[in-house]
N, CA, C and O atoms as a Tinker XYZ file with bonds, in Angstrom:
   388  protein
     1  N     10.585000   -7.648000   74.701000    73     2
     2  CA     9.934000   -6.640000   75.441000    64     1     3
     3  C      9.701000   -5.422000   74.536000    63     2     4     5
     4  O     10.676000   -4.890000   74.005000    81     3
     5  N      8.532000   -4.979000   74.344000    73     3     6
     6  CA     8.209000   -3.807000   73.455000    64     5     7
     7  C      8.365000   -2.562000   74.286000    63     6     8     9
     8  O      7.602000   -2.319000   75.221000    81     7
     9  N      9.379000   -1.759000   73.931000    73     7    10
    10  CA     9.765000   -0.546000   74.721000    64     9    11
    11  C      8.642000    0.477000   74.720000    63    10    12    13
    12  O      8.423000    1.106000   75.755000    81    11
    13  N      7.919000    0.687000   73.636000    73    11    14
    14  CA     6.847000    1.601000   73.713000    64    13    15
    15  C      5.668000    1.242000   74.618000    63    14    16    17
    16  O      5.064000    2.101000   75.261000    81    15
    17  N      5.363000   -0.051000   74.646000    73    15    18
    18  CA     4.375000   -0.518000   75.733000    64    17    19
    19  C      4.850000   -0.312000   77.122000    63    18    20    21
    20  O      4.124000    0.133000   78.011000    81    19
    21  N      6.126000   -0.659000   77.287000    73    19    22
    22  CA     6.669000   -0.456000   78.655000    64    21    23
    23  C      6.585000    0.997000   79.102000    63    22    24    25
    24  O      6.166000    1.252000   80.231000    81    23
    25  N      6.979000    1.997000   78.233000    73    23    26
    26  CA     6.871000    3.373000   78.489000    64    25    27
    27  C      5.507000    3.812000   78.763000    63    26    28    29
    28  O      5.365000    4.677000   79.628000    81    27
    29  N      4.415000    3.321000   78.122000    73    27    30
    30  CA     3.055000    3.526000   78.332000    64    29    31
    31  C      2.629000    3.083000   79.643000    63    30    32    33
    32  O      1.969000    3.827000   80.368000    81    31
    33  N      2.980000    1.877000   80.000000    73    31    34
    34  CA     2.576000    1.237000   81.289000    64    33    35
    35  C      3.150000    2.084000   82.386000    63    34    36    37
    36  O      2.432000    2.425000   83.326000    81    35
    37  N      4.457000    2.455000   82.309000    73    35    38
    38  CA     5.048000    3.306000   83.351000    64    37    39
    39  C      4.365000    4.643000   83.474000    63    38    40    41
    40  O      4.136000    5.103000   84.592000    81    39
    41  N      4.017000    5.308000   82.342000    73    39    42
    42  CA     3.376000    6.598000   82.399000    64    41    43
    43  C      2.047000    6.475000   83.123000    63    42    44    45
    44  O      1.633000    7.375000   83.854000    81    43
    45  N      1.370000    5.316000   82.901000    73    43    46
    46  CA     0.080000    5.080000   83.620000    64    45    47
    47  C      0.245000    4.931000   85.195000    63    46    48    49
    48  O     -0.687000    5.103000   85.980000    81    47
    49  N      1.466000    4.610000   85.541000    73    47    50
    50  CA     1.749000    4.439000   86.977000    64    49    51
    51  C      2.363000    5.703000   87.586000    63    50    52    53
    52  O      2.665000    5.717000   88.779000    81    51
    53  N      2.568000    6.844000   86.737000    73    51    54
    54  CA     3.053000    8.120000   87.193000    64    53    55
    55  C      4.574000    8.211000   87.103000    63    54    56    57
    56  O      5.231000    8.854000   87.921000    81    55
    57  N      5.103000    7.553000   86.092000    73    55    58
    58  CA     6.520000    7.617000   85.899000    64    57    59
    59  C      6.935000    8.062000   84.483000    63    58    60    61
    60  O      6.178000    7.892000   83.528000    81    59
    61  N      8.172000    8.646000   84.358000    73    59    62
    62  CA     8.689000    8.885000   83.016000    64    61    63
    63  C      9.705000    7.741000   82.760000    63    62    64    65
    64  O     10.170000    7.122000   83.718000    81    63
    65  N     10.052000    7.455000   81.505000    73    63    66
    66  CA    10.794000    6.386000   81.065000    64    65    67
    67  C     11.876000    6.749000   80.039000    63    66    68    69
    68  O     11.596000    7.428000   79.051000    81    67
    69  N     13.076000    6.309000   80.271000    73    67    70
    70  CA    14.233000    6.530000   79.311000    64    69    71
    71  C     14.904000    5.265000   79.116000    63    70    72    73
    72  O     14.958000    4.460000   80.046000    81    71
    73  N     15.442000    5.007000   77.943000    73    71    74
    74  CA    16.201000    3.874000   77.579000    64    73    75
    75  C     17.661000    4.218000   77.464000    63    74    76    77
    76  O     18.008000    5.183000   76.784000    81    75
    77  N     18.507000    3.482000   78.087000    73    75    78
    78  CA    19.940000    3.692000   78.021000    64    77    79
    79  C     20.727000    2.543000   77.273000    63    78    80    81
    80  O     20.395000    1.364000   77.402000    81    79
    81  N     21.699000    2.912000   76.549000    73    79    82
    82  CA    22.571000    1.935000   75.875000    64    81    83
    83  C     24.008000    2.242000   76.387000    63    82    84    85
    84  O     24.566000    3.310000   76.134000    81    83
    85  N     24.553000    1.288000   77.089000    73    83    86
    86  CA    25.926000    1.390000   77.654000    64    85    87
    87  C     26.951000    0.416000   77.155000    63    86    88    89
    88  O     26.652000   -0.777000   77.096000    81    87
    89  N     28.103000    0.825000   76.801000    73    87    90
    90  CA    29.198000   -0.120000   76.357000    64    89    91
    91  C     29.650000   -0.831000   77.582000    63    90    92    93
    92  O     29.286000   -0.428000   78.687000    81    91
    93  N     30.410000   -1.850000   77.449000    73    91    94
    94  CA    30.980000   -2.700000   78.531000    64    93    95
    95  C     31.699000   -1.776000   79.495000    63    94    96    97
    96  O     32.364000   -0.819000   79.098000    81    95
    97  N     31.542000   -2.097000   80.806000    73    95    98
    98  CA    32.175000   -1.427000   81.913000    64    97    99
    99  C     31.825000    0.026000   82.114000    63    98   100   101
   100  O     32.517000    0.688000   82.888000    81    99
   101  N     30.803000    0.580000   81.480000    73    99   102
   102  CA    30.247000    1.929000   81.683000    64   101   103
   103  C     29.779000    1.991000   83.123000    63   102   104   105
   104  O     29.103000    1.080000   83.600000    81   103
   105  N     30.149000    3.104000   83.846000    73   103   106
   106  CA    29.740000    3.232000   85.240000    64   105   107
   107  C     29.016000    4.687000   85.367000    63   106   108   109
   108  O     29.527000    5.705000   84.901000    81   107
   109  N     27.805000    4.667000   86.031000    73   107   110
   110  CA    27.115000    5.904000   86.353000    64   109   111
   111  C     27.223000    5.953000   87.885000    63   110   112   113
   112  O     26.454000    5.283000   88.574000    81   111
   113  N     28.210000    6.773000   88.451000    73   111   114
   114  CA    28.481000    6.633000   89.847000    64   113   115
   115  C     27.857000    7.751000   90.726000    63   114   116   117
   116  O     27.777000    8.913000   90.329000    81   115
   117  N     27.442000    7.361000   91.875000    73   115   118
   118  CA    26.915000    8.262000   92.938000    64   117   119
   119  C     25.974000    9.254000   92.464000    63   118   120   121
   120  O     26.232000   10.452000   92.584000    81   119
   121  N     24.859000    8.826000   91.913000    73   119   122
   122  CA    23.773000    9.727000   91.513000    64   121   123
   123  C     22.747000    9.753000   92.593000    63   122   124   125
   124  O     22.516000    8.749000   93.267000    81   123
   125  N     22.118000   10.905000   92.774000    73   123   126
   126  CA    20.958000   11.049000   93.732000    64   125   127
   127  C     19.841000   11.805000   93.013000    63   126   128   129
   128  O     20.093000   12.799000   92.332000    81   127
   129  N     18.583000   11.316000   93.174000    73   127   130
   130  CA    17.474000   11.999000   92.545000    64   129   131
   131  C     16.455000   12.266000   93.618000    63   130   132   133
   132  O     16.395000   11.572000   94.633000    81   131
   133  N     15.638000   13.302000   93.374000    73   131   134
   134  CA    14.621000   13.713000   94.433000    64   133   135
   135  C     13.349000   12.915000   94.207000    63   134   136   137
   136  O     12.332000   13.173000   94.852000    81   135
   137  N     13.393000   11.998000   93.344000    73   135   138
   138  CA    12.147000   11.075000   93.225000    64   137   139
   139  C     12.661000    9.594000   93.108000    63   138   140   141
   140  O     13.819000    9.339000   92.776000    81   139
   141  N     11.762000    8.676000   93.390000    73   139   142
   142  CA    12.060000    7.228000   93.197000    64   141   143
   143  C     12.513000    6.946000   91.792000    63   142   144   145
   144  O     12.049000    7.607000   90.863000    81   143
   145  N     13.373000    6.021000   91.598000    73   143   146
   146  CA    13.859000    5.535000   90.347000    64   145   147
   147  C     13.866000    4.025000   90.269000    63   146   148   149
   148  O     14.284000    3.339000   91.202000    81   147
   149  N     13.390000    3.512000   89.129000    73   147   150
   150  CA    13.339000    2.039000   88.896000    64   149   151
   151  C     14.240000    1.802000   87.719000    63   150   152   153
   152  O     14.111000    2.484000   86.702000    81   151
   153  N     15.188000    0.820000   87.825000    73   151   154
   154  CA    16.005000    0.358000   86.769000    64   153   155
   155  C     15.535000   -1.022000   86.338000    63   154   156   157
   156  O     15.339000   -1.909000   87.169000    81   155
   157  N     15.355000   -1.198000   85.027000    73   155   158
   158  CA    14.892000   -2.526000   84.515000    64   157   159
   159  C     15.804000   -2.859000   83.314000    63   158   160   161
   160  O     15.813000   -2.142000   82.314000    81   159
   161  N     16.547000   -3.930000   83.430000    73   159   162
   162  CA    17.494000   -4.396000   82.360000    64   161   163
   163  C     16.672000   -4.939000   81.216000    63   162   164   165
   164  O     15.671000   -5.617000   81.446000    81   163
   165  N     17.055000   -4.669000   80.035000    73   163   166
   166  CA    16.477000   -5.134000   78.785000    64   165   167
   167  C     17.346000   -6.288000   78.335000    63   166   168   169
   168  O     16.812000   -7.379000   78.135000    81   167
   169  N     18.655000   -6.124000   78.159000    73   167   170
   170  CA    19.577000   -7.137000   77.829000    64   169   171
   171  C     20.939000   -6.794000   78.338000    63   170   172   173
   172  O     21.218000   -5.644000   78.677000    81   171
   173  N     21.821000   -7.823000   78.396000    73   171   174
   174  CA    23.221000   -7.649000   78.915000    64   173   175
   175  C     23.150000   -7.964000   80.384000    63   174   176   177
   176  O     22.284000   -8.654000   80.922000    81   175
   177  N     24.232000   -7.334000   81.000000    73   175   178
   178  CA    24.425000   -7.533000   82.457000    64   177   179
   179  C     24.559000   -6.169000   83.062000    63   178   180   181
   180  O     25.144000   -5.270000   82.459000    81   179
   181  N     23.975000   -5.988000   84.358000    73   179   182
   182  CA    23.973000   -4.742000   85.072000    64   181   183
   183  C     24.209000   -4.948000   86.520000    63   182   184   185
   184  O     23.833000   -5.994000   87.048000    81   183
   185  N     24.801000   -4.029000   87.192000    73   183   186
   186  CA    24.898000   -4.021000   88.612000    64   185   187
   187  C     24.336000   -2.699000   89.104000    63   186   188   189
   188  O     24.695000   -1.621000   88.628000    81   187
   189  N     23.399000   -2.829000   90.122000    73   187   190
   190  CA    22.847000   -1.586000   90.686000    64   189   191
   191  C     23.201000   -1.657000   92.244000    63   190   192   193
   192  O     22.797000   -2.573000   92.961000    81   191
   193  N     24.000000   -0.594000   92.702000    73   191   194
   194  CA    24.407000   -0.545000   94.091000    64   193   195
   195  C     23.848000    0.694000   94.738000    63   194   196   197
   196  O     23.856000    1.796000   94.189000    81   195
   197  N     23.320000    0.431000   96.040000    73   195   198
   198  CA    22.836000    1.527000   96.894000    64   197   199
   199  C     22.607000    1.002000   98.240000    63   198   200   201
   200  O     22.266000   -0.170000   98.396000    81   199
   201  N     22.789000    1.877000   99.308000    73   199   202
   202  CA    22.529000    1.589000  100.662000    64   201   203
   203  C     23.234000    0.212000  101.103000    63   202   204   205
   204  O     22.671000   -0.639000  101.792000    81   203
   205  N     24.474000    0.118000  100.636000    73   203   206
   206  CA    25.161000   -1.145000  101.012000    64   205   207
   207  C     24.742000   -2.456000  100.309000    63   206   208   209
   208  O     25.253000   -3.541000  100.585000    81   207
   209  N     23.820000   -2.289000   99.422000    73   207   210
   210  CA    23.359000   -3.471000   98.667000    64   209   211
   211  C     23.823000   -3.449000   97.249000    63   210   212   213
   212  O     24.013000   -2.377000   96.675000    81   211
   213  N     24.012000   -4.599000   96.668000    73   211   214
   214  CA    24.424000   -4.706000   95.228000    64   213   215
   215  C     23.466000   -5.673000   94.614000    63   214   216   217
   216  O     23.399000   -6.828000   95.034000    81   215
   217  N     22.716000   -5.236000   93.622000    73   215   218
   218  CA    21.740000   -6.071000   92.895000    64   217   219
   219  C     22.267000   -6.377000   91.477000    63   218   220   221
   220  O     23.011000   -5.599000   90.879000    81   219
   221  N     21.835000   -7.571000   90.964000    73   219   222
   222  CA    22.167000   -7.984000   89.735000    64   221   223
   223  C     20.845000   -8.398000   88.896000    63   222   224   225
   224  O     20.667000   -9.571000   88.569000    81   223
   225  N     19.993000   -7.445000   88.589000    73   223   226
   226  CA    18.713000   -7.835000   88.006000    64   225   227
   227  C     18.863000   -8.492000   86.687000    63   226   228   229
   228  O     19.768000   -8.170000   85.917000    81   227
   229  N     17.973000   -9.425000   86.408000    73   227   230
   230  CA    17.914000  -10.180000   85.163000    64   229   231
   231  C     17.021000   -9.356000   84.259000    63   230   232   233
   232  O     16.303000   -8.481000   84.743000    81   231
   233  N     17.043000   -9.607000   82.966000    73   231   234
   234  CA    16.223000   -8.873000   82.051000    64   233   235
   235  C     14.732000   -8.898000   82.488000    63   234   236   237
   236  O     14.214000   -9.961000   82.830000    81   235
   237  N     14.051000   -7.747000   82.477000    73   235   238
   238  CA    12.673000   -7.753000   82.959000    64   237   239
   239  C     12.432000   -7.563000   84.404000    63   238   240   241
   240  O     11.300000   -7.285000   84.798000    81   239
   241  N     13.499000   -7.705000   85.278000    73   239   242
   242  CA    13.401000   -7.429000   86.653000    64   241   243
   243  C     13.636000   -5.990000   86.988000    63   242   244   245
   244  O     14.460000   -5.310000   86.376000    81   243
   245  N     12.907000   -5.539000   87.963000    73   243   246
   246  CA    12.981000   -4.161000   88.411000    64   245   247
   247  C     13.860000   -4.034000   89.674000    63   246   248   249
   248  O     13.834000   -4.892000   90.557000    81   247
   249  N     14.612000   -2.970000   89.727000    73   247   250
   250  CA    15.425000   -2.535000   90.974000    64   249   251
   251  C     14.899000   -1.186000   91.337000    63   250   252   253
   252  O     15.058000   -0.244000   90.560000    81   251
   253  N     14.261000   -1.039000   92.512000    73   251   254
   254  CA    13.741000    0.263000   92.994000    64   253   255
   255  C     14.774000    1.023000   93.802000    63   254   256   257
   256  O     15.272000    0.507000   94.802000    81   255
   257  N     15.094000    2.191000   93.408000    73   255   258
   258  CA    16.078000    3.035000   94.096000    64   257   259
   259  C     15.172000    4.194000   94.804000    63   258   260   261
   260  O     14.600000    5.038000   94.114000    81   259
   261  N     15.088000    4.180000   96.113000    73   259   262
   262  CA    14.274000    5.203000   96.770000    64   261   263
   263  C     14.821000    6.634000   96.525000    63   262   264   265
   264  O     16.020000    6.815000   96.315000    81   263
   265  N     13.965000    7.596000   96.555000    73   263   266
   266  CA    14.389000    9.014000   96.367000    64   265   267
   267  C     15.386000    9.401000   97.414000    63   266   268   269
   268  O     15.299000    8.975000   98.566000    81   267
   269  N     16.319000   10.196000   97.019000    73   267   270
   270  CA    17.357000   10.669000   97.946000    64   269   271
   271  C     18.516000    9.687000   98.249000    63   270   272   273
   272  O     19.368000    9.953000   99.097000    81   271
   273  N     18.519000    8.563000   97.539000    73   271   274
   274  CA    19.527000    7.563000   97.801000    64   273   275
   275  C     20.601000    7.659000   96.746000    63   274   276   277
   276  O     20.322000    7.653000   95.547000    81   275
   277  N     21.866000    7.749000   97.218000    73   275   278
   278  CA    23.022000    7.675000   96.364000    64   277   279
   279  C     23.061000    6.267000   95.749000    63   278   280   281
   280  O     22.845000    5.271000   96.439000    81   279
   281  N     23.343000    6.205000   94.429000    73   279   282
   282  CA    23.377000    4.871000   93.733000    64   281   283
   283  C     24.384000    4.886000   92.613000    63   282   284   285
   284  O     24.778000    5.943000   92.121000    81   283
   285  N     24.781000    3.739000   92.228000    73   283   286
   286  CA    25.646000    3.536000   91.156000    64   285   287
   287  C     25.190000    2.396000   90.178000    63   286   288   289
   288  O     24.805000    1.312000   90.615000    81   287
   289  N     25.245000    2.664000   88.916000    73   287   290
   290  CA    24.726000    1.594000   87.940000    64   289   291
   291  C     25.988000    1.308000   87.036000    63   290   292   293
   292  O     26.645000    2.201000   86.503000    81   291
   293  N     26.248000   -0.032000   86.927000    73   291   294
   294  CA    27.423000   -0.513000   86.134000    64   293   295
   295  C     26.989000   -1.467000   85.097000    63   294   296   297
   296  O     26.131000   -2.316000   85.339000    81   295
   297  N     27.575000   -1.347000   83.921000    73   295   298
   298  CA    27.504000   -2.437000   82.946000    64   297   299
   299  C     28.645000   -3.356000   83.281000    63   298   300   301
   300  O     29.786000   -2.977000   83.015000    81   299
   301  N     28.436000   -4.589000   83.870000    73   299   302
   302  CA    29.392000   -5.518000   84.243000    64   301   303
   303  C     29.728000   -6.509000   83.314000    63   302   304   305
   304  O     30.573000   -7.359000   83.598000    81   303
   305  N     29.084000   -6.487000   82.097000    73   303   306
   306  CA    29.204000   -7.507000   81.018000    64   305   307
   307  C     30.286000   -7.110000   80.037000    63   306   308   309
   308  O     30.899000   -6.044000   80.095000    81   307
   309  N     30.465000   -8.031000   79.156000    73   307   310
   310  CA    31.533000   -7.854000   78.088000    64   309   311
   311  C     30.932000   -7.307000   76.824000    63   310   312   313
   312  O     31.631000   -7.092000   75.834000    81   311
   313  N     29.547000   -7.067000   76.855000    73   311   314
   314  CA    28.895000   -6.517000   75.680000    64   313   315
   315  C     28.075000   -5.301000   76.051000    63   314   316   317
   316  O     27.828000   -5.027000   77.225000    81   315
   317  N     27.668000   -4.596000   75.049000    73   315   318
   318  CA    26.706000   -3.407000   75.264000    64   317   319
   319  C     25.420000   -3.945000   75.935000    63   318   320   321
   320  O     24.912000   -5.019000   75.611000    81   319
   321  N     24.962000   -3.183000   76.823000    73   319   322
   322  CA    23.625000   -3.466000   77.451000    64   321   323
   323  C     22.669000   -2.402000   77.191000    63   322   324   325
   324  O     23.031000   -1.321000   76.727000    81   323
   325  N     21.337000   -2.700000   77.504000    73   323   326
   326  CA    20.226000   -1.743000   77.363000    64   325   327
   327  C     19.513000   -1.830000   78.575000    63   326   328   329
   328  O     19.327000   -2.950000   79.052000    81   327
   329  N     19.053000   -0.755000   79.190000    73   327   330
   330  CA    18.286000   -0.770000   80.306000    64   329   331
   331  C     17.284000    0.422000   80.346000    63   330   332   333
   332  O     17.528000    1.441000   79.699000    81   331
   333  N     16.267000    0.313000   81.028000    73   331   334
   334  CA    15.284000    1.376000   81.204000    64   333   335
   335  C     15.487000    1.984000   82.579000    63   334   336   337
   336  O     15.731000    1.286000   83.564000    81   335
   337  N     15.375000    3.352000   82.618000    73   335   338
   338  CA    15.271000    3.901000   83.954000    64   337   339
   339  C     13.915000    4.670000   83.994000    63   338   340   341
   340  O     13.512000    5.330000   83.036000    81   339
   341  N     13.262000    4.540000   85.134000    73   339   342
   342  CA    11.900000    5.041000   85.255000    64   341   343
   343  C     11.940000    5.826000   86.543000    63   342   344   345
   344  O     12.331000    5.335000   87.602000    81   343
   345  N     11.497000    7.131000   86.397000    73   343   346
   346  CA    11.524000    8.060000   87.506000    64   345   347
   347  C     10.153000    8.599000   87.764000    63   346   348   349
   348  O      9.387000    8.869000   86.840000    81   347
   349  N      9.844000    8.757000   89.046000    73   347   350
   350  CA     8.548000    9.339000   89.382000    64   349   351
   351  C      8.361000   10.695000   88.786000    63   350   352   353
   352  O      9.298000   11.493000   88.777000    81   351
   353  N      7.207000   10.986000   88.294000    73   351   354
   354  CA     6.950000   12.329000   87.699000    64   353   355
   355  C      6.832000   13.408000   88.742000    63   354   356   357
   356  O      6.980000   14.593000   88.440000    81   355
   357  N      6.560000   12.998000   90.001000    73   355   358
   358  CA     6.523000   13.965000   91.033000    64   357   359
   359  C      7.385000   13.471000   92.206000    63   358   360   361
   360  O      7.551000   12.264000   92.384000    81   359
   361  N      7.911000   14.359000   92.973000    73   359   362
   362  CA     8.848000   13.957000   94.033000    64   361   363
   363  C      8.097000   13.026000   95.019000    63   362   364   365
   364  O      6.921000   13.193000   95.343000    81   363
   365  N      8.896000   12.032000   95.461000    73   363   366
   366  CA     8.350000   10.990000   96.305000    64   365   367
   367  C      7.865000   11.536000   97.626000    63   366   368   369
   368  O      6.983000   10.928000   98.231000    81   367
   369  N      8.388000   12.649000   98.110000    73   367   370
   370  CA     7.936000   13.157000   99.424000    64   369   371
   371  C      6.880000   14.215000   99.361000    63   370   372   373
   372  O      6.567000   14.866000  100.357000    81   371
   373  N      6.341000   14.381000   98.203000    73   371   374
   374  CA     5.281000   15.422000   98.003000    64   373   375
   375  C      3.997000   14.905000   98.727000    63   374   376   377
   376  O      3.571000   13.756000   98.610000    81   375
   377  N      3.440000   15.870000   99.475000    73   375   378
   378  CA     2.199000   15.602000  100.243000    64   377   379
   379  C      1.012000   16.050000   99.464000    63   378   380   381
   380  O      0.841000   17.250000   99.251000    81   379
   381  N      0.135000   15.096000   99.003000    73   379   382
   382  CA    -1.062000   15.538000   98.259000    64   381   383
   383  C     -1.991000   16.297000   99.167000    63   382   384   385
   384  O     -2.089000   15.973000  100.350000    81   383
   385  N     -2.699000   17.328000   98.637000    73   383   386
   386  CA    -3.630000   18.040000   99.400000    64   385   387
   387  C     -5.104000   17.532000   99.254000    63   386   388
   388  O     -6.011000   18.082000   99.878000    81   387
């Protein structure tokens, strides 16, 4: 997966894109954003929890976290993982005129 191409594709869809590198058992707990967020695993293992659901996306799969939703992302593997977070450039609830 070419990260530069992924970032360009997301920008074309109205999203910003960041790549994260997390050591085993790293936890990002109870985050809330005012815009939709998509998490896409590049390699390793990951767990995405929100609204009583727990997802285990495979590399290249997307997990959509709706705006305003408390969520937790965990590296559940024994090795470092890499994942992309994609966030809407404008708030999800914005009403266009």
